Residue, then its C-alpha position, 0 to 999 in steps of 0.5 A: x354426472x357425479x350423482x349419476x355415477x354414485x347412484x349407478x355404481x356405489x353399491x356394486x363398488x362397495x360390495x366389490x371392495x368389501x370382498x377384496x379388502x375384507x373390511x367394511x370400514x376399509x372398503x367404505x374408505x376405498x369407495x369414498x376415495x374412488x368417488x373423490x377421484x372421479x370428481x376430480x376427473x369428471x372431464x375425462x369421464x364425461x365422454x365415456x359410455x357407462x361401461x367405460x365409466x364403470x371400468x374406470x371406477x373399478x380400476x381406480x378402486x383396485x389401484x387404491x386397494x393395492x396402494x393401501x396394501x403396500x402402504x400397510x406392508x411398509x407401516x405395519x411392522x414398525x407400528x406393531x413394534x411401537x404398540x408392543x413397547x408402549x404396552x410394556x408387553x414385548x412379544x419378542x417372537x412377534x418383533x423378530x418376525x416383523x423385522x424379518x418380514x420387513x427385510x423382504x422387497x416391497x411386493x413380496x412383503x405385501x404378498x406375504x403379509x396378506x397371505x400369512x396374516x390376513x388369509x388371502x389366497x393366491x387367486x385373490x392376491x393375483x387380482x389385487x396385484x394384477x399377477x397370475x396365481x402362479x406368479x403369486x405362489x412363486x413370489x410367496x415361495x421366494x419370500x418364505x425361502x428368504x425368511x427361513x434363510x434369515x431366521x437360520x442365520x440368526x439362530 
């Protein structure tokens, strides 16, 4: 059954993931992880029909993508700061921005980082996080207000 899932859905799932994460390498990783999880859950997938199996794969890929975004939002500011220091080329503005963004709550930080630095729009972010576009816009506005407030406190 694993071979059948792979044959039937690999190309579609890869295209869908690539559109979501905008990186062929990251999409490939997501699809591989999705199929690894499917292998671990073959007994759960066996009684499902084709449409249900497809839905399971897409839901799993989406959840993995969201987890990846959240993990990157937590890790990116510290990694960028370490890279800047390692190269002895400190960009104090970038470090300050990273520190301010790092103060945001996890979901706002992930949404803001993807919007500001990766170019995702509210509709795309809503799909990734299972939120309506208006909720995404509201949370982005909240994040911006906090960042402006914190910035003004420090200057």
